[in-house]
PAGU-403354 format. One record per residue (C-alpha): residue number from 0; residue in one letter; x, y, z. Coordinates in steps of 0.5 Angstrom, whole numbers, always signed. Layout:
BEGIN
 resi resn    px    py    pz
  NUM    A     X     Y     Z
...
END
This chain:
BEGIN
 resi resn    px    py    pz
    0    M   -40   +18   -17
    1    A   -42   +11   -19
    2    R   -36    +5   -17
    3    P   -32    +3   -23
    4    P   -36    -3   -27
    5    R   -32   -10   -26
    6    R   -28   -10   -32
    7    T   -22   -14   -35
    8    L   -17    -9   -38
    9    S   -10    -6   -35
   10    G   -10    -3   -28
   11    C   -11    -5   -20
   12    V   -17    -2   -16
   13    A   -20    -5   -10
   14    T   -26    -1    -7
   15    C   -28    -1    +0
   16    S   -34    -1    +3
   17    K   -35    +6    +6
   18    G   -35   +13    +1
   19    G   -34   +20    +2
   20    T   -29   +25    +1
   21    F   -24   +28    +6
   22    N   -18   +33    +7
   23    M   -12   +29    +5
   24    I    -7   +33    +9
   25    T   -11   +34   +15
   26    D   -13   +27   +16
   27    I    -6   +25   +15
   28    A    -3   +30   +20
   29    A    -8   +28   +25
   30    L    -6   +20   +24
   31    A    +1   +22   +25
   32    A    -1   +26   +32
   33    D    -5   +20   +34
   34    P    -3   +14   +30
   35    S    -7    +9   +35
   36    P   -13    +8   +31
   37    L    -8    +5   +26
   38    A    -5    +0   +31
   39    R    -7    -8   +30
   40    T    -4   -14   +33
   41    I    -3   -20   +28
   42    T    -1   -27   +29
   43    V    +3   -30   +23
   44    D    +6   -37   +23
   45    G    +5   -37   +30
   46    V    +9   -31   +31
   47    E    +5   -24   +34
   48    L    +7   -18   +30
   49    G    +5   -11   +32
   50    V    +2    -7   +26
   51    R    +2    +1   +26
   52    A    +4    +7   +23
   53    L   +11    +9   +21
   54    L   +14   +13   +27
   55    P   +20   +18   +27
   56    Q   +24   +13   +31
   57    D   +23    +8   +26
   58    E   +29   +11   +22
   59    G   +34    +6   +24
   60    A   +30    +0   +23
   61    L   +27    +3   +16
   62    V   +34    +3   +14
   63    A   +36    -4   +15
   64    F   +29    -6   +12
   65    L   +31    -3    +6
   66    A   +38    -5    +6
   67    G   +35   -12    +6
   68    L   +31   -12    +0
   69    S   +32   -16    -6
   70    G   +35   -12   -12
   71    T   +28   -12   -15
   72    S   +25   -10    -9
   73    R   +30    -4    -8
   74    R   +29    -2   -15
   75    F   +21    -1   -14
   76    W   +21    +2    -7
   77    H   +27    +7    -8
   78    G   +31    +6   -14
   79    D   +38    +8   -14
   80    T   +37   +12    -8
   81    A   +41   +10    -2
   82    H   +38    +7    +4
   83    E   +39   +12    +9
   84    V   +37   +17    +4
   85    A   +30   +14    +2
   86    A   +29   +12   +10
   87    A   +30   +19   +12
   88    D   +25   +22    +6
   89    W   +20   +17    +9
   90    I   +21   +19   +16
   91    E   +21   +27   +14
   92    A   +14   +25   +10
   93    I   +10   +23   +16
   94    G    +4   +27   +17
   95    R    +6   +31   +11
   96    Y    +4   +30    +3
   97    D    +0   +25    +1
   98    K    +3   +19    +4
   99    L    +1   +14   +10
  100    R    +6    +8   +11
  101    L    +4    +2   +16
  102    V    +9    -2   +19
  103    A    +9    -9   +21
  104    V   +14   -10   +27
  105    D   +17   -17   +30
  106    G   +22   -18   +35
  107    T   +28   -16   +31
  108    G   +25   -10   +27
  109    L   +21    -8   +21
  110    A   +18   -15   +18
  111    G   +14   -11   +13
  112    V   +11    -4   +10
  113    V    +5    -2    +7
  114    D    +5    +4    +3
  115    L    -1    +8    +2
  116    S    -1   +14    -3
  117    L    -7   +19    -3
  118    S    -5   +22   -10
  119    L    -6   +20   -17
  120    P    +0   +24   -21
  121    A    -2   +25   -28
  122    G    +0   +20   -33
  123    H    +0   +14   -29
  124    E    -6   +11   -26
  125    I   -11   +16   -28
  126    T    -8   +15   -35
  127    R    -8    +8   -36
  128    Y   -15    +7   -33
  129    A   -18   +12   -37
  130    E   -15    +8   -43
  131    H   -20    +3   -41
  132    G   -26    +7   -40
  133    I   -25    +7   -32
  134    Q   -25   +14   -29
  135    L   -21   +15   -23
  136    D   -24   +20   -18
  137    P   -17   +23   -14
  138    E   -22   +24    -8
  139    R   -24   +17    -7
  140    T   -18   +13    -9
  141    A   -12   +11    -6
  142    R    -5    +7    -8
  143    F    -3    +1    -5
  144    G    +4    -3    -5
  145    P    +6    -8    +0
  146    C   +13   -10    +2
  147    V   +15   -16    +6
  148    A   +22   -17    +9
  149    G   +26   -23    +6
  150    R   +25   -27   +13
  151    W   +18   -27   +12
  152    Q   +17   -29    +5
  153    G   +12   -35    +4
  154    R   +10   -35   +11
  155    G    +3   -31   +10
  156    L    +5   -24   +13
  157    A    +3   -21    +6
  158    D    -4   -24    +7
  159    A    -5   -22   +14
  160    L    -3   -14   +12
  161    I    -9   -14    +8
  162    P   -14   -13   +13
  163    P   -10    -7   +17
  164    A    -9    -4   +10
  165    W   -16    -4    +8
  166    D   -18    -1   +15
  167    A   -13    +5   +14
  168    I   -16    +6    +7
  169    R   -23    +6   +10
  170    L   -21   +11   +16
  171    L   -19   +16   +11
  172    G   -25   +16    +7
  173    R   -23   +13    +1
  174    D   -27    +7    -3
  175    V   -22    +5    -9
  176    V   -15    +2    -8
  177    V   -11    +2   -14
  178    L    -4    -2   -14
  179    F    +2    +2   -14
  180    G    +5    +2   -20
  181    G    +1    -4   -22
  182    V    +4   -11   -23
  183    H    +8   -14   -28
  184    E    +4   -19   -33
  185    N   +10   -24   -32
  186    N   +10   -24   -24
  187    E    +5   -30   -24
  188    R    +6   -31   -16
  189    A    +4   -23   -15
  190    R    -2   -24   -19
  191    R    -4   -30   -16
  192    F    -3   -27    -9
  193    Y    -8   -21   -11
  194    R   -13   -25   -14
  195    R   -13   -29    -8
  196    H   -15   -23    -5
  197    G   -21   -21   -10
  198    F   -17   -17   -14
  199    V   -19   -17   -22
  200    E   -14   -16   -27
  201    V   -15   -10   -32
  202    G   -11   -11   -38
  203    A    -3   -13   -37
  204    L    -1    -9   -32
  205    D    -6    -7   -26
  206    M   -12   -11   -22
  207    W   -18    -8   -18
  208    R   -23   -11   -13
  209    R   -29    -9    -9
  210    L   -29   -10    -1
END
């Protein structure tokens, strides 16, 4: 399958350097059993943080992370679901379904989360992209959504989480990344962030890029 052409429409796609298909459940389960290939160390604002897969023992820290998000971020990440329920759901999903979540850990808990989804539900990204002539291949596409704790806002953590996220996507054999849920056209700060990392706007909601 040819990579999508560069266009200015309505969707956010990033294309990684390696192609290929894979068994989603098998590979996610394998990484849950041995998450070491995902482990990285990054330095942000003079502080060393570990980046790794979300683990079952992170449930308490995940509750605290979700509770500390702004109202807008909470609505996007887990809607009206209680923090404890959302965290339990995320932990229960480790190694199952379509999800892989990376976390950044500092000395006080979870500093950030990267949500990677390997499914494209009907009526969402596939439909939006198709409306603009881009046919997403579900076997090559991952959805990407980063979130940073308030204490790390504006310090460069979101930027530092991009390379580990791309490494994980490559590891899973995907070569197209769409921004999870898109980004609001009035959220210029977020749009600048994605443009800085090579994303190209695709209409009012989404963006895309090649790695």
